[in-house]
ZADO-1210 file (C-alpha; in nm, 4 decimals, padded with zeros to 6 digits):
<atoms>
<atom x="-00.8776" y="-04.1622" z="19.2137" code="MET" pos="1"/>
<atom x="-00.7584" y="-04.1157" z="18.8572" code="ASN" pos="2"/>
<atom x="-00.9780" y="-04.1844" z="18.5576" code="ASP" pos="3"/>
<atom x="-00.9674" y="-04.5351" z="18.4135" code="ILE" pos="4"/>
<atom x="-00.9136" y="-04.5757" z="18.0388" code="HIS" pos="5"/>
<atom x="-00.9566" y="-04.8905" z="17.8320" code="TYR" pos="6"/>
<atom x="-00.7707" y="-04.9423" z="17.5064" code="TYR" pos="7"/>
<atom x="-00.8323" y="-05.2087" z="17.2446" code="GLU" pos="8"/>
<atom x="-00.5133" y="-05.3176" z="17.0693" code="LEU" pos="9"/>
<atom x="-00.5859" y="-05.4616" z="16.7241" code="CYS" pos="10"/>
<atom x="-00.3503" y="-05.6946" z="16.5401" code="PHE" pos="11"/>
<atom x="-00.3499" y="-05.8034" z="16.1767" code="PHE" pos="12"/>
<atom x="-00.6248" y="-05.5465" z="16.0916" code="HIS" pos="13"/>
<atom x="-00.8810" y="-05.6823" z="16.3393" code="ASP" pos="14"/>
<atom x="-01.0376" y="-05.3347" z="16.3460" code="GLU" pos="15"/>
<atom x="-01.1421" y="-05.3557" z="15.9784" code="ASP" pos="16"/>
<atom x="-01.3857" y="-05.6279" z="15.8720" code="ASP" pos="17"/>
<atom x="-01.3089" y="-05.5569" z="15.5062" code="SER" pos="18"/>
<atom x="-00.9489" y="-05.6715" z="15.5621" code="MET" pos="19"/>
<atom x="-01.0141" y="-06.0232" z="15.6911" code="ALA" pos="20"/>
<atom x="-00.6560" y="-06.1303" z="15.7509" code="THR" pos="21"/>
<atom x="-00.5452" y="-06.4571" z="15.9035" code="GLN" pos="22"/>
<atom x="-00.4562" y="-06.4394" z="16.2695" code="GLY" pos="23"/>
<atom x="-00.6424" y="-06.1185" z="16.3359" code="ARG" pos="24"/>
<atom x="-00.7224" y="-06.0586" z="16.7008" code="CYS" pos="25"/>
<atom x="-00.7526" y="-05.7874" z="16.9617" code="SER" pos="26"/>
<atom x="-00.6870" y="-05.7461" z="17.3322" code="PHE" pos="27"/>
<atom x="-00.7860" y="-05.4869" z="17.5895" code="CYS" pos="28"/>
<atom x="-00.5750" y="-05.3081" z="17.8493" code="ILE" pos="29"/>
<atom x="-00.6956" y="-05.1063" z="18.1502" code="LYS" pos="30"/>
<atom x="-00.4901" y="-04.8024" z="18.2506" code="THR" pos="31"/>
<atom x="-00.4874" y="-04.4634" z="18.4184" code="GLU" pos="32"/>
<atom x="-00.2999" y="-04.3278" z="18.1155" code="ILE" pos="33"/>
<atom x="-00.5153" y="-04.0676" z="17.9445" code="SER" pos="34"/>
<atom x="-00.5378" y="-04.0474" z="17.5670" code="PRO" pos="35"/>
<atom x="-00.3262" y="-04.0697" z="17.3664" code="VAL" pos="36"/>
<atom x="-00.1286" y="-04.3798" z="17.4721" code="ILE" pos="37"/>
<atom x="00.1797" y="-04.4659" z="17.2673" code="SER" pos="38"/>
<atom x="00.2158" y="-04.7962" z="17.0843" code="ASN" pos="39"/>
<atom x="00.5286" y="-04.8837" z="17.2833" code="ASP" pos="40"/>
<atom x="00.3608" y="-04.8248" z="17.6192" code="VAL" pos="41"/>
<atom x="00.0440" y="-05.0140" z="17.5228" code="ALA" pos="42"/>
<atom x="00.2469" y="-05.3107" z="17.3978" code="LEU" pos="43"/>
<atom x="00.4600" y="-05.3094" z="17.7149" code="SER" pos="44"/>
<atom x="00.1460" y="-05.3197" z="17.9280" code="ILE" pos="45"/>
<atom x="-00.0046" y="-05.6045" z="17.7271" code="LEU" pos="46"/>
<atom x="00.3024" y="-05.8241" z="17.6805" code="PHE" pos="47"/>
<atom x="00.5267" y="-05.7299" z="17.9735" code="GLY" pos="48"/>
<atom x="00.9057" y="-05.7255" z="17.9820" code="ASP" pos="49"/>
<atom x="00.9693" y="-06.0693" z="17.8300" code="ASN" pos="50"/>
<atom x="00.7339" y="-06.1291" z="17.5373" code="PRO" pos="51"/>
<atom x="00.7211" y="-06.4755" z="17.3827" code="SER" pos="52"/>
<atom x="00.8061" y="-06.5333" z="17.0172" code="GLU" pos="53"/>
<atom x="00.4331" y="-06.5328" z="16.9327" code="TYR" pos="54"/>
<atom x="00.3908" y="-06.2071" z="17.1272" code="ASP" pos="55"/>
<atom x="00.6710" y="-06.0552" z="16.9184" code="LYS" pos="56"/>
<atom x="00.4864" y="-06.1531" z="16.5990" code="VAL" pos="57"/>
<atom x="00.1763" y="-05.9785" z="16.7295" code="LEU" pos="58"/>
<atom x="00.3792" y="-05.6748" z="16.8352" code="MET" pos="59"/>
<atom x="00.5165" y="-05.6439" z="16.4825" code="ALA" pos="60"/>
<atom x="00.1615" y="-05.6542" z="16.3465" code="ASN" pos="61"/>
<atom x="-00.0152" y="-05.4007" z="16.5695" code="LEU" pos="62"/>
<atom x="-00.2482" y="-05.2109" z="16.3372" code="THR" pos="63"/>
<atom x="-00.4267" y="-04.9729" z="16.5737" code="CYS" pos="64"/>
<atom x="-00.5104" y="-04.8764" z="16.9293" code="ILE" pos="65"/>
<atom x="-00.8643" y="-04.7589" z="16.9996" code="ILE" pos="66"/>
<atom x="-00.9909" y="-04.6140" z="17.3258" code="GLU" pos="67"/>
<atom x="-01.3116" y="-04.7953" z="17.4230" code="VAL" pos="68"/>
<atom x="-01.5638" y="-04.7269" z="17.6976" code="THR" pos="69"/>
<atom x="-01.5768" y="-04.9369" z="18.0133" code="ALA" pos="70"/>
<atom x="-01.9034" y="-05.0864" z="17.8883" code="GLU" pos="71"/>
<atom x="-01.7507" y="-05.1813" z="17.5521" code="GLU" pos="72"/>
<atom x="-01.4464" y="-05.3294" z="17.7243" code="ALA" pos="73"/>
<atom x="-01.6635" y="-05.5401" z="17.9555" code="LYS" pos="74"/>
<atom x="-01.8839" y="-05.6578" z="17.6668" code="TRP" pos="75"/>
<atom x="-01.6002" y="-05.7394" z="17.4249" code="LEU" pos="76"/>
<atom x="-01.3277" y="-05.8585" z="17.6637" code="PHE" pos="77"/>
<atom x="-01.2756" y="-06.0330" z="17.9972" code="ASP" pos="78"/>
<atom x="-01.1798" y="-05.7268" z="18.2015" code="THR" pos="79"/>
<atom x="-01.3319" y="-05.8246" z="18.5377" code="ASP" pos="80"/>
<atom x="-01.0053" y="-05.9678" z="18.6708" code="GLY" pos="81"/>
<atom x="-00.7948" y="-05.6600" z="18.5930" code="LEU" pos="82"/>
<atom x="-00.7700" y="-05.5455" z="18.9554" code="THR" pos="83"/>
<atom x="-00.3994" y="-05.5474" z="19.0472" code="ILE" pos="84"/>
<atom x="-00.2674" y="-05.1910" z="19.0185" code="ARG" pos="85"/>
<atom x="00.0860" y="-05.1620" z="18.8776" code="ILE" pos="86"/>
<atom x="00.2879" y="-04.8389" z="18.8695" code="GLU" pos="87"/>
<atom x="00.5645" y="-04.8067" z="18.6107" code="LYS" pos="88"/>
<atom x="00.7673" y="-04.5120" z="18.4856" code="GLU" pos="89"/>
<atom x="00.5244" y="-04.4685" z="18.1939" code="TYR" pos="90"/>
<atom x="00.2062" y="-04.4800" z="18.4036" code="GLY" pos="91"/>
<atom x="-00.0393" y="-04.6925" z="18.5979" code="VAL" pos="92"/>
<atom x="-00.2141" y="-05.0001" z="18.4592" code="PHE" pos="93"/>
<atom x="-00.4065" y="-05.2992" z="18.5876" code="TYR" pos="94"/>
<atom x="-00.3405" y="-05.6707" z="18.5531" code="THR" pos="95"/>
<atom x="-00.4596" y="-06.0023" z="18.6929" code="ARG" pos="96"/>
</atoms>
C-alpha cells in the first residue's frame, strides 16, 4: 500500500492569524500523492470537475497548501469518512 498524505488547503490567509481576513477557511484532502502536490491538483481533488461559483471564489483565493500529519488532520478536520479510493491521471485520492 502506498503512503497516505494529508494536505491542508488554506483560503483567504487562514494559515496566518495575523492576517484575519473575512471568509478565511481551510479544508483537508487525503491522497497518495507525495510532496509536493501542485495547487491545480489539490484544488481538483477538493472541488472536483464542476466547481460551484463559491468554489471558484475560494479557488482564486488559495493562499497555501500545507502537508499535515494524520493526527493533525483527524484533530482539525472530519477525515474519518474519506474512504473511497479514486484514481485519476494525476494520482490517487480519497473521498466520501
